[in-house]
N, C-alpha and C positions, 0 to 999 in steps of 0.2 A: 472754100469749105462747103462741102455738099449740104443743101438745105433740105435733104429728103432723108429719111429714117425708113429702113425696109424691115419688115417682119413678115411671117407668113402664119398667122393665128386664123384658124378656121373661123369663117362666120364674120371677122372683122376686118378692120382695114390691114393691108399687106403693107402699108408704108404710111411715115407721116409727113407731110410737107410743111415745112417751116415757111411762114409768110414773109418774114424778115431776117434772114440768116444773119446779116450784118450786125443785128443787135448784139447777136451773142458775142461780138468782140469788144466786151467791155472792160477798157484799161483807162479809167479817167487818169487826171495828172497827178493826184494824190499817191496812186498806187506806183507810178513812175519814180515820183519822189522817195516813197517809202522803201522801194527795192534799193533804191541807192543809199539810203539811209542804213539798211540791213547790211548791205555790203561794206559799209565803210566801218561798222563795229565788229565784222568778223574776225579781226585779229586779236580781239580781247575775249571771245567767245571759246569756251572748251568743249561745250556740246549743243547740238542743235536739235531741240524738241520739234518734230513736225506734227500738227494737229489736222486731223481730217474727219469729214462727215462718215461714220461706219457703213451707211447706206450706199455710199459710193467711194469705196476705199481706192480704186483705181481711177476713175474719171475725175475725182476731186484733186488728185496729184498735180502740183504744177511742174511741169517737165523741166523747165527751167531751172528749178531749183536745184537739181542734181548736179548741176555744172558751175551754177552762180553762187549758191549757198552753202551746200553741203561739203562739196569737195572731200577732204580726206579725214574732216572731223568726226569725231564720235557721235551717233545719230540714233534718236530714239522716235518710233513711229507712233502716236497716240492716234487710235481710233475712236473718236468720241460719238455720243449719241448711240450707245449699242442698244439702248432700249427700243429705238426705232428700227434697227435693222434685225433681217433675220439672220441669227447667230448660227444657224444650221450651215451655213457657207464659210464659216471660219477656216476651218481646214483648207478648203479650197483657196479663199483669201490669202492665208499664209503662205501656203505654198507659191501661189502665183508671185506674191510680193518677192519672196526669197528667190525665186528663179529667175524672174525678169526683173526686177529692180533691185537685187542684193540686199534685201531688208531682211534682217532677222530677229530684229528686236522690236517687238510689236506689243501694246497694251491697250487692251479695249476698256473704254471708260463711260459712264454716265455721271458727268459733273452736276446734274440736277439731283441725284441719289446720294445725301450726305454719308450713306454707309458703303459706298462704293470703294472697296478696298486697293481696287487698282489705281485710283487717283492718288492715294497714300503712297504708291510705288514709283510714281513718275521721278522725285528728285532722288531718292535712293538709287533707282536704276541707272539715272543720268550720272551720279557720283560714280557708280560701279564702272559705267562705260569710259568715264574719264580715267580712272584708275589704271584702267586697261590698255590705256593708250598714250603714246607720246605726246607730251603737250608743248614741245618745240620752244617757242619763246616765252612760253608762261611757266616754265617748271619751276622757278622760284616763287612764283606768286601762291600765297596761302589761301587766297580767295579762289572760288569757282565761278564763272559766270554762264549761264544757260540763256538761250535764245529760242524763243517760241514764235514759229512760221506756219503759214497755212494759207488757204484760200480764205475768202470773207466768211463769217457767219458758222463757222464750225465749231465755236467754243473757245477759243484761245483765252481772251479775257476771263471766261467763266472758270476756266481751268486754273488761271493763276491766282483768281479770288478764292477759290476752293483751297489751294494749297497754302496760300497766305493765311487765311484764316485758321486752318487745321493747324498749322506747324505756330504761328506767332500769336494767334488768337485775337487777329485784327478784323476790322469790319472791311469790306469791299474797297479796293482802292481803284479799281478800273471800271469803267462804264461798260456795262453788258445790254445789248439789244437784240430785237428779231430781226432787225434791218441789216444787211451787209453793208461794211464800210464804217461801223463805229468808231474802231480806233484808226486813226489816219497818222500818225507818227510813231516813231520807235520813243519809246518812254523812258522815263527814268528806271534805273534798276530798281527792283522789288527784293528785299531779302525775304527768302524762303527757307533758310537754316542757318542757324547760329552756330552749330558744331557739327560738321565742319560749316565754314562760312561760305553760304552759297547765294548768289543773286541772280534774278531772272530778268530776261527783258522782253518786254511785249513788243509786238509789231503789227503793223496794219495787214490786212488780208491783201494778197497778191495774186491775182488772176494771170493767167498766161496771156499775152496780148494777142495771139493767135491759138484761140480753142480749136483744137484739132478737127473737131466734126460737129455736126448738128446733135448729134446724140448726146455728146460730153456736153453741150451748152445747154440743152433742154434738162438734163439731170440736175446739172448745178443750178438752174432756174426754179426747179421744182423744190430743190431743197434750200431756198432762199439764198444762195451764196452768189445770184445775180438779183439786182432789184426788178421787181415785178414790173414796173412801168417801162422798162426798157425793152421787155418782150412782150408784155400786154398779158393781163392777167387771164383773160378768156384763151390766149394760146396756150398759156402754162395749163390751164384747166383742162384743154383739150387732150393736151400731151398727158397730162394724169388719167383722163378716162382713157385713153390709148394703152397706157402702162398698165393700169388695173386690169382691163381687157386680156391683155397679153400674159399677164400671171393669172389668170382665171379667177380674180377678185371681185366679187359682185356684191360687196358690201354697201356699196353707193346707192344700190337700187331703191333701198326703204328710205334711206337719208332723204335722197332728192324726190321722191314721191313718184317713182318709176313703177311700172307693172312688170317690168322685167329689164335684163342688160340691154343696153344701147350702145352703138358705136357712133351716135350723132350727137354733137357736142351741143347744139342747137335746141334738140329735144330735151337733153339732160337739164341744161340751165333754164329753160322754159318752165319745165315741169318742177325743178326746184325753186325757182322764183315763186312761183304760184303756191307751193305747199309752205314756203317760209314767209310768205305773205310781203315780199319784197317788188314794190312797183315804182315806177316812175312816170312822170308825166311826159307826155310826147305831143308836139302839134300835128294836128290833121286837118284835112279840109272841112271837118265838122267841129273844129275847136280842139281843146285839149282833152286826151284820153289817158287812161291808166295803161301802163303795158308791163309785163314782166321786166324786172330789172336785171338784166344778165348779168353785168359786171359783178352786181352785189352778190348773185348766186355763185360765179366763179370764184370770188374771193372767200366766201364760206366753204365752197367745195376744196379748195387747195389749202385752206386753213385747218381743215378737218384731216387732211393727210399729213400735215405738218405736226399736227397733235395726236398723231397715231391712232385716229377713229378707223382707220381701214386696217389695223394691225402693223406688224413689223414687215418691211420688203428688203430684199436686197436689189438694187436697181441696177447693178452691174453683173447680175446672175449671167446674162449672155456672154461678157467678157471672159468671165470663169471658167465657162464652158467650151469656149473657143480657143483651141491650140493654135491656131494660125498667127 
């Protein structure tokens, strides 16, 4: 996998070099186990609901799912976190998903918004897709089984909890967290509809064992689909700076205490740490001195992006404009 991301933005870096590209191949043992569990349940699944982060609608899709999980089963793609993405790209996203991935059933959701009507449409849409397709060995079964799949930290458990709370008026049953890898196994079925009788399986987030390129891995890391410590928070912060500059988004300038846009992550983190009063003690030949805490500033910078402080962004915009 290439460790260099190339771009040609006037005044800024033309490429981004990944210090440790091997770290982007994160596929721990529980993911391999989870994939085998998913495959073992497929014979009783009537529809697969694939959930992804709407900021990376192409990068976040595990290409292995198409062959190992989806097969010929009814398939609904849910692009979650629509509040964080630039929805002006929706037409291009839909066209690319249909032409290159064969996906025509897409719902954009925001599970944090209790009034999001599209969340309410997930189960009815899945039931509709099932009714339009042969069920083969499950024709005689009155119940329907749905399965949610996707890469880590895209909101699968949040979606299940929203559906469950809305339909059955029950409290959250599945753990939700900001770190990837919270769900570790295929859980017991969750009832999401009484009439018709519909159950839903949650599954652990599964990354591709071989992420196709550095750009994909960095985008997944930026969206917290890969654990920060595996890549390094300062590397993720540097890629974020590179990305914001590429999109002409300079909202970071004021937040990080800069006089103007910069392409130097060291300058940004140093200034940011000083403005936020983040220091760490370091030993020198003169004893201990306080220095700007760059990692702390990097964490705040990346968290600001994930909290939408810099505004919505479509990280896959280049893939949507590239016809090759």
